[in-house]
C-alpha positions in Angstrom: 112.3 -79.9 -22.5 110.9 -80.0 -19.2 113.4 -80.3 -16.5 113.6 -83.2 -14.0 114.2 -83.0 -10.1 117.1 -85.9 -9.4 114.9 -88.6 -10.5 117.4 -91.6 -10.6 116.6 -93.3 -13.6 118.7 -96.4 -14.7 119.6 -97.0 -18.3 119.7 -100.6 -19.7 122.4 -101.0 -22.3 124.7 -98.3 -23.7 124.2 -99.0 -27.8 123.0 -95.7 -29.2 119.7 -95.7 -28.2 120.3 -95.7 -24.9 123.1 -93.0 -25.0 120.9 -91.1 -27.0 118.1 -91.3 -23.9 120.7 -90.9 -21.3 121.9 -87.8 -22.9 118.1 -86.4 -23.1 117.4 -87.1 -19.3 120.3 -86.2 -17.6 120.2 -82.8 -19.6 116.2 -82.7 -18.5 117.7 -82.8 -14.8 117.7 -86.4 -13.6 120.4 -88.6 -12.3 121.5 -91.2 -15.2 123.4 -94.5 -14.5 123.6 -96.6 -17.9 124.9 -100.3 -17.0 126.6 -101.9 -20.3 127.1 -106.1 -19.7 129.6 -105.9 -22.5 133.9 -104.2 -21.1 133.0 -101.2 -23.7 130.0 -99.1 -24.8 128.6 -98.7 -27.9 126.4 -102.2 -28.0 126.8 -102.9 -31.6 129.3 -100.8 -32.5 132.2 -102.2 -30.7 135.6 -101.9 -31.6 137.8 -104.9 -31.8 141.6 -103.3 -31.3 144.4 -106.1 -31.8 148.1 -106.5 -33.5 147.7 -102.9 -34.4 144.7 -103.3 -36.6 141.3 -100.9 -34.8 137.9 -102.6 -36.2 134.6 -100.4 -36.2 132.7 -104.3 -35.6 129.0 -103.2 -36.1 128.2 -99.8 -38.0 130.3 -98.7 -40.4 128.4 -96.2 -42.5 127.9 -92.6 -41.2 124.5 -91.7 -43.2 122.2 -89.1 -42.6 124.8 -85.9 -41.1 122.0 -84.1 -40.3 120.5 -86.5 -37.5 123.8 -86.0 -36.3 123.8 -82.7 -36.4 120.4 -82.0 -34.6 120.9 -84.4 -31.9 124.2 -82.5 -31.0 122.4 -79.6 -31.4 119.6 -80.3 -29.1 122.8 -79.7 -26.2 124.6 -76.5 -28.0 126.9 -78.5 -29.6 127.9 -80.1 -33.2 129.8 -83.0 -34.6 132.5 -81.6 -35.3 133.4 -80.2 -31.3 134.2 -83.9 -30.9 135.0 -85.4 -34.0 135.9 -84.8 -37.8 134.2 -86.2 -40.9 135.6 -87.0 -44.5 132.6 -87.2 -47.3 133.9 -90.2 -49.4 134.3 -90.4 -53.2 133.5 -92.6 -54.3 130.4 -93.3 -51.6 131.2 -96.9 -52.6 131.9 -99.1 -55.9 130.1 -102.1 -57.0 131.6 -104.9 -58.9 128.7 -107.0 -60.2 129.5 -110.6 -60.8 129.6 -110.7 -65.0 132.5 -108.7 -64.3 130.7 -105.1 -64.4 132.3 -102.2 -61.9 130.7 -98.8 -60.9 131.8 -96.1 -59.1 129.1 -93.9 -57.0 130.3 -90.8 -56.2 129.5 -87.5 -54.0 128.6 -85.9 -57.8 124.7 -86.2 -58.5 125.1 -84.9 -62.1 127.7 -87.7 -63.0 125.7 -90.3 -60.8 123.3 -89.6 -63.7 124.9 -89.7 -66.3 126.0 -93.7 -64.9 122.2 -94.4 -64.9 122.2 -93.1 -68.4 124.9 -95.5 -69.4 122.9 -98.5 -68.4 119.1 -97.4 -70.3 118.2 -94.6 -72.1 116.5 -92.1 -70.0 117.6 -93.2 -67.1 119.6 -90.6 -65.8 116.5 -87.8 -66.0 114.2 -91.0 -64.3 117.3 -90.9 -61.6 116.6 -87.2 -61.3 112.7 -87.0 -61.0 113.3 -89.9 -58.7 116.2 -87.8 -56.4 113.7 -84.7 -56.3 110.7 -87.4 -55.2 113.4 -88.7 -52.3 114.1 -85.8 -51.3 110.4 -84.6 -50.4 109.8 -87.5 -49.1 112.5 -88.0 -47.0 111.8 -84.3 -45.2 107.9 -85.2 -45.2 109.2 -88.0 -43.3 111.2 -86.7 -41.2 109.4 -83.9 -39.8 106.1 -85.7 -39.7 106.9 -89.1 -39.0 110.6 -89.4 -37.3 111.2 -86.3 -35.7 107.0 -87.2 -34.5 107.2 -90.0 -32.2 103.6 -91.1 -33.7 103.4 -94.6 -32.2 99.7 -95.4 -32.0 97.3 -95.7 -34.9 95.4 -92.5 -33.5 98.4 -90.6 -34.1 98.3 -91.8 -37.8 94.1 -91.5 -38.4 94.6 -87.5 -37.8 93.5 -85.8 -40.8 96.3 -83.6 -40.9 98.7 -86.2 -40.6 97.6 -88.2 -43.5 97.5 -85.4 -45.4 101.5 -85.1 -44.9 101.9 -88.9 -45.8 103.5 -89.3 -49.7 100.5 -89.9 -52.1 100.6 -93.6 -52.6 102.9 -94.8 -50.3 100.7 -94.6 -47.1 103.0 -97.5 -45.8 101.1 -99.3 -48.5 103.3 -101.4 -51.4 106.9 -102.4 -51.5 110.5 -101.1 -52.5 110.3 -103.6 -55.4 107.0 -102.5 -56.7 108.0 -98.7 -56.4 111.5 -98.9 -57.5 110.9 -101.5 -60.9 108.1 -98.4 -61.9 110.9 -96.1 -62.5 113.7 -98.4 -63.5 113.9 -101.6 -66.1 117.3 -102.4 -65.6 118.3 -105.5 -62.9 121.1 -103.3 -62.0 119.7 -99.9 -61.6 117.1 -101.3 -59.3 119.8 -103.0 -57.0 121.7 -99.7 -56.8 118.8 -98.2 -56.0 117.3 -100.8 -53.5 120.4 -102.2 -51.7 120.5 -99.2 -48.4 117.1 -102.0 -47.8 120.0 -103.9 -45.9 120.4 -100.6 -43.4 117.0 -101.7 -42.6 117.4 -105.1 -42.2 114.9 -105.9 -44.7 114.3 -106.6 -48.8 112.8 -105.3 -52.0 109.9 -107.7 -51.6 109.1 -107.1 -48.0 110.3 -103.6 -47.2 107.3 -100.4 -47.4 107.9 -98.5 -50.4 108.3 -95.1 -47.8 111.9 -96.4 -47.7 112.2 -94.8 -51.2 113.7 -92.2 -48.7 116.9 -93.8 -48.1 118.1 -92.5 -52.0 118.1 -89.2 -50.4 120.3 -90.0 -47.9 122.3 -92.0 -50.2 122.6 -89.6 -52.9 121.9 -86.6 -51.9 122.7 -86.0 -48.3 126.1 -88.3 -49.3 128.1 -90.9 -47.3 130.8 -89.9 -45.0 133.2 -91.1 -42.4 134.2 -90.2 -39.4 137.8 -90.1 -38.0 138.2 -92.7 -36.1 135.0 -94.9 -37.4 132.0 -95.2 -35.8 133.7 -95.7 -32.8 134.3 -91.9 -32.6 131.1 -90.9 -32.5 130.4 -93.7 -30.0 133.3 -92.1 -27.6 131.3 -88.6 -28.7 128.0 -89.8 -27.1 129.6 -90.8 -24.6 131.3 -87.5 -23.8 128.9 -85.2 -24.2 126.5 -87.7 -21.3 129.6 -87.0 -18.9 129.6 -83.1 -19.5 125.7 -83.7 -18.7 126.3 -85.8 -15.5 125.7 -88.9 -16.6 127.4 -92.0 -14.8 128.5 -95.0 -16.7 129.2 -99.1 -15.3 130.5 -101.3 -17.8 130.9 -104.9 -17.4 127.9 -104.5 -15.5 125.0 -107.3 -16.9 121.2 -106.6 -15.5 120.2 -110.0 -14.8 116.4 -108.7 -12.8 114.5 -106.1 -13.0 112.7 -106.5 -9.7 109.4 -103.8 -9.2 108.3 -102.3 -6.4 105.8 -100.0 -5.1 107.9 -97.0 -5.5 110.3 -97.3 -8.3 112.5 -100.2 -9.7 115.1 -102.7 -7.9 117.7 -103.3 -10.9 120.1 -106.9 -9.8 123.7 -106.0 -11.2 125.9 -108.5 -12.5 130.0 -107.6 -12.3 132.3 -109.8 -13.4 135.5 -110.0 -11.6 138.5 -111.6 -10.1 138.4 -112.3 -6.6 141.4 -114.5 -6.0 138.5 -117.0 -4.9 139.3 -120.7 -5.5 137.4 -122.7 -8.3 134.9 -125.1 -6.2 132.9 -127.3 -8.3 131.1 -130.6 -7.9 133.3 -133.7 -8.6 133.1 -134.6 -12.1 131.4 -131.3 -12.9 132.6 -127.7 -14.2 129.3 -126.3 -12.6 130.1 -123.2 -10.2 128.6 -122.5 -6.7 128.3 -119.6 -4.7 130.4 -118.7 -1.6 130.5 -115.6 0.5 133.1 -112.7 -0.1 132.9 -111.4 3.2 131.1 -108.4 2.5 127.4 -109.8 2.8 127.7 -109.8 -1.2 126.7 -113.6 -3.1 129.9 -114.4 -5.0 129.5 -117.1 -7.6 132.8 -119.1 -8.6 133.7 -119.5 -12.7 135.4 -122.4 -13.7 137.8 -120.1 -14.9 138.8 -118.7 -11.6 136.7 -115.6 -11.8 133.5 -114.8 -9.9 130.2 -113.2 -10.6 129.0 -111.0 -7.9 125.7 -109.4 -7.5 124.4 -106.4 -6.3 121.2 -104.7 -5.9 120.2 -100.8 -7.2 117.1 -98.9 -7.0 115.9 -96.6 -9.4 112.6 -94.1 -9.4 112.7 -95.4 -13.9 114.4 -97.9 -16.0 114.7 -97.5 -19.7 116.0 -100.3 -21.4 118.5 -100.4 -24.5 118.9 -103.8 -24.6 117.1 -106.4 -27.2 113.9 -105.8 -26.6 112.8 -109.3 -26.1 115.4 -110.8 -24.2 114.6 -107.9 -21.5 111.1 -109.1 -21.4 111.4 -112.7 -21.8 114.6 -112.7 -19.3 114.0 -110.0 -16.9 110.5 -109.3 -15.9 108.0 -111.8 -14.3 105.6 -113.4 -17.0 103.3 -111.4 -15.7 104.7 -108.0 -16.5 105.6 -108.4 -20.1 104.1 -106.8 -22.6 104.2 -109.3 -25.1 104.7 -113.3 -24.7 107.2 -115.9 -26.7 104.4 -116.3 -29.1 104.4 -112.8 -30.1 108.4 -112.9 -30.4 109.0 -116.1 -32.2 106.3 -114.8 -35.0 108.2 -111.7 -35.6 110.3 -111.2 -38.9 114.3 -110.3 -37.5 116.5 -108.5 -39.5 119.3 -110.6 -41.2 122.3 -111.5 -38.8 125.6 -111.6 -40.4 128.6 -113.5 -41.0 131.7 -111.2 -40.9 135.2 -111.7 -40.9 137.8 -109.1 -39.6 141.0 -109.4 -41.7 144.4 -107.3 -41.1 146.3 -108.2 -44.3 150.0 -107.0 -46.0 150.0 -104.9 -48.4 147.1 -102.8 -50.1 143.5 -104.3 -51.6 143.3 -102.3 -54.1 140.8 -101.9 -56.4 138.7 -102.2 -53.7 137.2 -99.0 -51.8 136.5 -97.8 -48.9 132.8 -99.3 -48.8 132.1 -101.6 -52.0 129.3 -104.3 -52.5 130.0 -107.1 -54.2 126.5 -108.3 -56.3 125.2 -111.0 -58.1 123.5 -109.7 -61.2 120.2 -111.4 -59.4 119.8 -111.1 -55.9 116.6 -112.7 -55.3 117.8 -116.0 -54.5 120.0 -114.7 -51.5 117.2 -112.7 -50.0 114.8 -116.3 -50.4 117.7 -117.8 -48.3 117.1 -115.0 -45.5 113.3 -114.5 -45.2 111.9 -117.3 -47.1 113.6 -120.7 -46.9 116.6 -119.8 -43.9 120.4 -121.4 -45.4 124.0 -120.2 -46.4 123.5 -118.7 -49.4 125.6 -120.6 -52.2 126.1 -117.1 -54.2 125.8 -114.0 -51.6 125.5 -110.8 -52.1 128.1 -108.7 -49.7 129.8 -105.7 -48.0 133.4 -104.9 -48.1 134.9 -102.3 -45.5 138.1 -100.5 -46.1 138.3 -97.9 -43.5 142.1 -98.2 -44.1 141.4 -96.5 -47.4 140.7 -93.2 -45.9 142.5 -93.4 -42.1 145.6 -94.8 -41.9 145.3 -95.2 -38.1 143.3 -98.0 -38.3 146.2 -100.3 -39.4 150.1 -100.3 -39.1 151.8 -99.3 -41.8 152.0 -100.9 -45.2 148.9 -102.9 -44.0 145.0 -102.5 -44.8 142.4 -103.0 -42.5 139.2 -104.9 -43.8 136.3 -106.1 -42.8 134.0 -108.9 -44.9 129.9 -108.7 -44.0 127.6 -111.3 -45.8 124.2 -111.2 -44.4 122.5 -114.6 -43.5 119.0 -115.3 -41.7 118.8 -115.0 -38.2 118.9 -118.3 -36.0 121.7 -120.6 -38.3 124.2 -122.7 -37.3 127.6 -121.6 -37.2 129.6 -124.1 -35.6 133.7 -124.1 -36.8 132.9 -126.3 -39.4 130.5 -124.1 -41.6 132.4 -120.9 -40.5 135.3 -122.4 -42.2 133.8 -124.2 -44.9 131.7 -120.4 -45.9 135.0 -118.5 -45.1 136.4 -120.7 -47.9 133.7 -119.3 -50.1 133.6 -116.2 -49.5 137.4 -115.8 -49.8 137.1 -117.6 -53.5 134.2 -115.3 -54.6 136.0 -112.1 -53.1 139.4 -113.2 -55.7 137.1 -114.0 -58.5 135.1 -111.3 -58.7 137.4 -108.5 -57.1 140.9 -109.6 -58.3 141.6 -109.2 -54.7 143.8 -112.2 -53.2 143.6 -112.3 -49.4 144.8 -115.6 -48.2 148.8 -115.6 -48.1 149.0 -112.0 -47.2 146.4 -112.1 -43.5 148.5 -111.2 -40.3 145.4 -111.7 -38.0 141.5 -112.5 -39.0 138.7 -113.0 -36.7 135.2 -113.9 -37.0 131.8 -113.0 -35.5 128.4 -114.2 -36.4 125.3 -115.6 -35.0 126.1 -117.6 -32.1 127.9 -114.0 -31.1 125.3 -111.7 -31.9 123.3 -113.9 -29.4 125.4 -114.3 -26.8 127.4 -111.0 -26.8 124.2 -108.4 -27.4 121.6 -110.9 -26.1 120.0 -110.8 -29.3 116.6 -112.7 -30.6 117.5 -115.3 -32.4 121.1 -113.6 -33.3 119.8 -111.2 -35.3 122.6 -108.2 -36.2 120.0 -105.0 -36.1 116.4 -106.3 -34.3 112.9 -105.8 -36.0 112.7 -106.0 -39.7 110.6 -103.0 -41.7 108.6 -105.0 -43.0 105.0 -103.7 -44.2 103.4 -105.1 -40.6 106.9 -104.0 -38.3 107.0 -100.7 -39.5 105.4 -96.8 -37.3 102.9 -98.0 -34.5 103.0 -101.6 -35.6 107.0 -101.4 -33.6 107.2 -102.0 -30.0 105.9 -98.7 -27.9 108.8 -97.2 -26.3 106.1 -97.3 -22.5 105.8 -100.7 -21.3 102.6 -102.0 -21.5 102.5 -103.8 -17.9 104.7 -101.9 -16.2 104.3 -97.9 -15.7 108.1 -96.0 -15.3 109.3 -99.0 -17.6 110.2 -97.5 -20.9 112.2 -98.9 -24.1 114.2 -97.4 -26.6 116.5 -98.5 -29.1 116.1 -100.2 -32.5 113.0 -102.4 -31.8 111.1 -99.3 -30.8 110.0 -95.5 -33.8 111.7 -95.1 -35.6 113.5 -97.8 -36.0 117.1 -99.5 -36.8 119.6 -97.7 -37.6 122.5 -95.4 -35.6 120.3 -92.2 -36.4 117.1 -93.6 -36.2 118.5 -94.4 -32.7 119.2 -91.4 -31.7 116.2 -90.0 -32.3 114.3 -93.5 -30.2 116.6 -91.7 -27.4 114.7 -88.3 -27.4 111.4 -90.2 -28.0 111.6 -92.3 -25.1 113.0 -89.0 -22.8 110.2 -87.1 -23.9 107.6 -90.1 -23.1 109.2 -90.1 -19.2 109.5 -86.5 -18.4 105.7 -86.2 -20.1 105.1 -89.2 -17.4 106.9 -87.6 -14.6 104.8 -84.9 -15.8 101.5 -86.4 -15.2 102.4 -88.0 -12.4 102.9 -91.5 -12.9 101.1 -93.8 -10.4 102.6 -95.5 -7.5 102.3 -99.2 -8.3 
């Protein structure tokens, strides 16, 4: 990577995409500052700590270990320099709602025997499917993930087209592809559940993503001691070693384009001791002067929001792409209008219950899936006819099964995640009703009754995703990987209207997921370095 000359670069947002970009840019010689609006770094990989319980609030699956090794290897490090990994056994347990239960384990042959038990010949088909998935994975990673092919011309290159997996050039869906291999509906579900990590459904996700089966069954499922938050800490520590500066509690209010560089309006929330000043009969806040020339807005809770301005040569946004364009830039500097963002297909939001409970929660495993035998109706309530699902498919994470440090002695730490449509109403009455439905369903289908044992509980849903992460429609992940939103059909790393402004993270290529955001960080950094080498013109 070509060296930079100390350019001041701001990274907006401390999610995995922003933290990755910051590391690559700092390693190349830039002076990098990461601004995070919330109180902790990690973006959606936030942590909740209360009453002795420690929850990963967002990502909880450590997949694609090869991507993490590649990332740290770029800087002459290794993941084990920062955290240790445990391979889970079983990888996960599935409770089907007809009373059936199945474990997927680290032993591929044992999983083939499980498939064979459902349908004659399915074990051999499973092995063949994984061999093909491995080939597609290696091809895709080398030619389409690690290489940033973010425009149509990158794909029409003859060599690239030859490298694309035969018959999978973004045509066809996972639903059709999997059903061509497996007739049994439960086996089809097992081979497709990972699509939730991509924010899609079997009927709208390209067949190219059969590569996820290689990720699942061949590469394995791991747990980083301390949870995904430990991986966030690792990136922050690495960035610090490379010279990155971090500011939390520092939301960016505006990006101002100057002839030379940018000016960021940075907000800071602090308790200034200033009295609250409101108009009679109103709780609207008024601006006062703190004596240093900064504008200070008193808030109804007695705190205050101050604003300052900082100059940078270049800006990278890891914040929600739509939020950055629609809220932080003037209209003439937006690459996409509101109609574009309204017309996108967004990945699901989620209804989450974080619970600390007394005693154990056997027979739940570290990763547990509870699936109706027909999940089409649930996906329809996400993508076709938005509504709260009556018979949900959902995920339960119990990290205390592997890591005793995440819960007090004699207690279990778990959260339940139900994928739901973005932009749903999720007021208190709706949440309470759905909480009861989920707890009933969990007890009925796994035998685990939690109600009388819950000592800590917190919910998180659509409105929190929107408020805490400035997430479009409260999506939990970003833009779904549909046929029309994959590869070069996703928004680009470079702003379409403003030279020197870049984007990283799940909205860009290669897409959704922690490993993909790590790779996105490198692609964005490469764009910055390439443009500097070609001298980005003055504005």
